[in-house]
N, C-alpha and C positions, 0 to 999 in steps of 0.2 A: 504494500500500500504506500502511496505517496500523498502527503497532506500538505497543502499550501493555502495561503491566503492572498487573494488578489483584490486590491482596493476594498479590503475588509470582508470579502466574500470567501467563506471557507469552501475549499474544493478537495475532494478525496478521489484519487485515481486508483482503480483496482486493476492490478495486472494478473491476478491469480483467479482461475475459474473456481477454485474451492472457496476462496473468500467471497467472490461474487455470489456464489450460491448460498453461502451462509447468511449473507446480508440481504441480497435482493430477492432471493427465493424464499428462504426460511423465515425471514423477518419482514415479509412483504407489507404488513400492516404499517410499518414505519417508513419503508423505503419506496412505496409505490407511487408517490407523487412525482411531478415534474417541476423543474424550475421554470419560472416565467422568462422566456427568451424575448426580451423586449424588441429586439430587431426583427426576429422571425414572426413571433406570435402577434405582437401589437402593431408594429409598423408595416410589416409585409402582409399581414392579414391571414396568417396561418393558424389563428386561434380556433378555427373550426375543426382542425385535424385532431381527432380524439386521441391519437397516439402521443400528442404533445400536451394534452390537457392536464392540469393539476388533478390529483386524486380527489374525487368528490361526487356529488349527485349528478352533475352534468356529464362527467365521464362515465358513470355507471349507466346512465340512460343511453348514451351512444354505444357503449360496449354491449349492452343487452340487445339492442337492435342489430348490431353487427353480428353477434353470435347467432341470431336467428337465421341469418342467410349464409354465413361463412364458417360455421362450426364444422368440425371434422366429419360429422355424420351427414353433412350436406355435400361434401366434396364429390361423391360419385355422381351427383346430379349434373355437375359441370363437365364431366369427362367426355361426353359426346362432342360438346363444343370445343374442348381442348384438343381432342383427336382431329376434328375437322380443321382447326387452325394449324395443327402440326403438319397435316398433309398439304395445306396451302403453302406452308413454309417450304416444303420440299419442291413443290411446283415452281415457286418463285426462285429458289436457289438454282434450279436447273436452267431457268431462263436467263438469269443474270447473277452469277455467283459473286461477282465483285461487290455487290450491294448487300452482302449478307447482314451487315450490322443494321441496315435500315429494315430488312425483312424480319429480323429478330424483334426489333421494337414494334413493328407492325403486328406481328403475331401475338405478342403479349398484350398490346393495346386492344386488339380485336376481341380477345376473351373478356377483358375487363369492361369494355364499352358495351358489349352485348349483355353481360350479366347485370350491369348497373343501370343502363339506359335503354336496352333493347335496340341499340344502334349498330347497324352493319357498316363498318368503315369501308371507305372506297380504297382502291388500289394505291392512289397517289393523292397527296395533298389533303388528307382528311382533316376537317376543322377540329374535331374532338382530339385527335392525336396531336395536332399542332399545339392546341391549347395546353394539353397535359405536358408535352415535351418542354414547352417554354416555361411553364410554371415550375416544374420539377427541376429544370435547369437552373432557374433562379434560386430555388431552395438549396441546391447543391453548392452554388457559388457563395451563398451566405455562410457556409462552413459550419463547424461544430459550435457548441455553446461557448460563448466567450470570444468569438472571432471579432466582435465589435465592442468598442468601449461602452456603448450604451447598455450592453448586457450587464456590466458591472455597476454602472452609474445610470440607473433608469431615468433620473431627472433630465438627462441630456435629450430625451425624446421631445422635450418642450422647446428645445433650441430652434429658432427660425431657420429655414433652409438657406437663407442668404448669408448666415453667419459663417465666418471662416472655420473650416473643419467640420461643417455640417453636411458634407457631400453624402454621407450615409442616409440622410433624410430624403434627399432627391432620388437616390438609388432605390430606397425602400418604396417611395411613392410609385415609381415605374414598375417595380416588381409586384407591388400590391395589385396593380391593374391586371397583371397576368394571373395572379392567384384567384381573384374574384371572377375573371372570365372563365377559368377552368371549372369553377364550382357553379356559377350562375347560368351560363349559356346552355349547357346540356339539360339542366333542370328545367329551365324555361321551355325548351323545345319539347321535352317529354310531356309537360303539362299541356302544351298546344296539341300534341298528337293525341293525347287522351281525350281532349275536347272534341277532336275531329274523328275519334273512333279508329285511329290508325296505329295506336301504340302497341308494341309487342310486350308480352309479359316480361317484367324485369323487376329489380329491387325497387327502383323509384316508383314505377306504376303500381306495383302490388301494395306498397306502403301508403301511397297517396289515396288509394281506394279505401283504406281503413282509417285515414286521418280525419280529424274534426275540422281541418282547414284553418286552424289557428296559425299565426306566424311562427310560434315556437315549434309546433309539430312539423311544419313544413321545413323549417331550418334544420331540425334534427334529421329528417329524411335526406335533405340536400347534402348535409355533411357526410352521412354514412355512405351515400351513393358514390361520392367522389373519392374512390380508393385509387391507390397508385399501383404501379407495376415495376418499380425500379429494381426490386430484388430479383424478379424473374429475368429481366433484361441483362442485368449485370452477371448473374450466374451463367446464363446461356452464352454470353460473349466470352466469359472466362473459359467455358468449355471449348469453344472454337480455338481460342488461343492456346490452351493447355494441350489439347490433342494434336495440334499442328506441330508441336515440339516434342511430343511423346508418342512416337510410332508404336512402341511396345504396348502401351495402354490401348491404343486404337485397335491393334491386332487382336488382343484378348477380347475386346468388345465385339469385333467383327466375328470372331470364332463362335462366341456364345450366341450371337444373333443368328448366325447361319445354322447353328445346331438346332435352334428352336423354330426358326422360320423356313429353313431350307431354301432360302432365296426365292421363295414362291409367293410371298405376300409381305405386306407391311405390318409392323407391330401394332398391337392394341393394348389397352390397359389389362386385358385378361392374360396377357403374356408376362405380366410383371413378376409373378412368383418364380417364373422360369428364367428370369434375366436379372439375377442378383448383382452382377457386375455393373449394370447400368446404374443401380442404386448407389453402388460404391463411387462411381464417377460423379454422380449428383452431389453426394455428401462431401467429396473432396473438392469440388468446385466451390461449395459454400465455405469450406475451411480454408482453402488455399489463399483466397483473397475475399474476405467477407465484405458485404455491401456497405455496412456501417462499421468501419474499422475501429472507431472510438465509441461505438454503441450510441444509445440515446441516454441523455442525462437523467438520473433519478434525483429525488429531493427528499431529504430526511425531515420528517415532520415532528419528531421529538428526540430528545437526547438519547444516545445509545452508548453502549460500551462493548468493545470487541477486543479480545486477546490482550486485555490490560490497558487498552487505549480508549479514551473518552472521545466520542464523536458528537459534536454539538448539533442541536436542532438548527435547521437552515443550511446544512451542508449540501452542496451539489456533489453528487457521486457519479463519476465517469467510469464506466466499465471499458477497459482497454481490450476490446474483443480481439483485435489483431494479435496482441501479445498472448492472450489465452489460447488462441487457435494455432499459435506457433511456438508453444511451450515444448521444448525438446523432450521433457519427461513424459508428456502425454502423446506427443506426435514426433517420433524420431525422424530426423532429416526433414524438418518442417517446411523448408523452402522447396522441396521436391514435390512434384505432383505424383502421388502414389495412391491411387484408389484402393489398391489391394490392402491397405492398412485397415480398412473397415470390413474385410471379408470374414474374419473369425470373431464375431461379436462376443461369443461366450468366453473365449480365451482372453480377449481384451478386458472384459468385465472382471474376470478372475484376477488379472494382474493389475487392475485399476489403471489401465492406459487406453488411449485411443477410443474415447467415447464419441458418440455422434456429436457433431458440432452444433448443438442446439443454440449455443450462445449467439450464433449468427442471426437468430430471430429475436433476441432480447431475453429478458429475465422476468421471472415471477408473474405477477398479475399484469405486467405491461408487455408480456411476450406478444409478438406480432400475431393477431388473430387471423390474419389472412394467409398464414404459413402453409396450410393444407392445400389451398388453391395454388400457391406458388410451387410447392414441391411437386404436385401432380403435373403441372405444365412444364416444369424443367425436365422431369423424367421422360414424358412422352416426346418432348422435342429432341432430347439427346438420343433416345432409342430410334426414332424415325430417321434422324439425320445419319446416324451411323449405319443404319440398315442399308442405305443406298449410296452413301457418299464416302469418298476418301478425303481427308482433310490433311494438308501438308504445308510445308513452308513455301513461300513464294519463290519464284526463280528470277534471276537477273537475265540480262540480254544474252548471256552465254550459256544459259541453262543451269547455272549453279544455284543451289539453295541460298536464300537470304535469311539470316538469323533474325527472327522477330525480336523487337525490343520489348521485353516484358515490363511494362510500366503501367501504373494505375493512377487515376486522377486523385489528387489530394483534396478531398472535399467531404462533406457530410455523407453524401451518397457516392461511393467509389465504384468505378467501372474501368475496364481496360482503356487506355488511351488508344486512339485509332491505330489499327494494325491491318496488315494484309495477310491473306492465306490463300492457298489453292483448294478449291472445292470441286471435285470431279466425280462423276458416277463411277461406282465400283465395277460395273460390268454391263453387258448388253441387257441382261435380265433386269438390272436395276433401272436402266433407262426405260425399259418396257413398263415396269411398275410405276414409274413417275408419269409416263405418258397416259396411264389409265386415270390419272387425277385430272379433274377439271380445275379451272381457275379458282373455284370456291372450296377446294379441298375435298370434294366428293368423288367417288370412284365412277368412272364411265365404263360400264360393263354391258 
């Protein structure tokens, strides 16, 4: 643990998964709140995001509604849509493999937009996707808690924009427009579709049908519908980067897929029990470079004591997720991409090493409630892509492999910096399977 005070604000950084579990999981009643991020929550307008809300009744109301639609027992209902979008991803990669990063974002967005708003996104230039990308991009640029002085000295939010040093106010005003557009525009459109009788069943429409029409109830529905997909995109992009430099990993996955599918069909969720190595790849992607390297800040609501140390009320607690998931005692050779580390779960548990990296989704009562949706989409995307494609390093003009630069963005939401890779069909049979897919991910038979 590292304890510091910045401008009078106590901050505790947790580098150990054990300590994080002891405090954030087992003492959740004290550690489940969030610090008020003045820059992000108040000035940029992200106070509607329930993952950032302080612990209390408003957060409980949002969480209860979210759990109704995204609980683990609801995950199978979304799998047909996720399978369809995974197949669409294959079709798009075959047409233009150099744009793989865009198609990954499109695939993740398509699932979320259909579930939340009943919106079928268009192939290019979809308004909803643009709104989400712009708003999430701004959130990522805002950085982790404490990136702006106003987080430590909240009174600075009252400084006029024209004052020297108040450029953060002007930036926040522009970013706030993006935030509100992402939340308000899709919600307004689904209400218009409902009035016209053209709305598809979705989270927003189902809840609006039950609401009493008060501003508070509509605001709650609007907030819950506007979920993100950053974790899914980052993990799948990490997969493309990792396997392009790990041919042995790809070979093992290909062998297992061929054994199960025989090269005669594409994978489905029913194949999951027979494809355990794909799950290993999924978990290693989440561990190798977690989406939120510094986690999301927790806030201590009453004095506490741990291991002889007093932790005062009002302490901001930062879980260093990257450090936890790169602890050599838990994950030998942590910088290497080694999915096989997760193969023998029973032996790992016996030796108290290499547990699944659930820390990537947060801790305790504030664990990401959309994790089941993300896990399923990452799994089916990896399985489908590896079933029909080889992913390798790009080549220079002389045909020599170019070593990718494994670098990740330094922001609240981390993902690989732009990189190139070669994506080619594995065989003529793979080409035939892809050709059976229409542009909307359905099979043409």
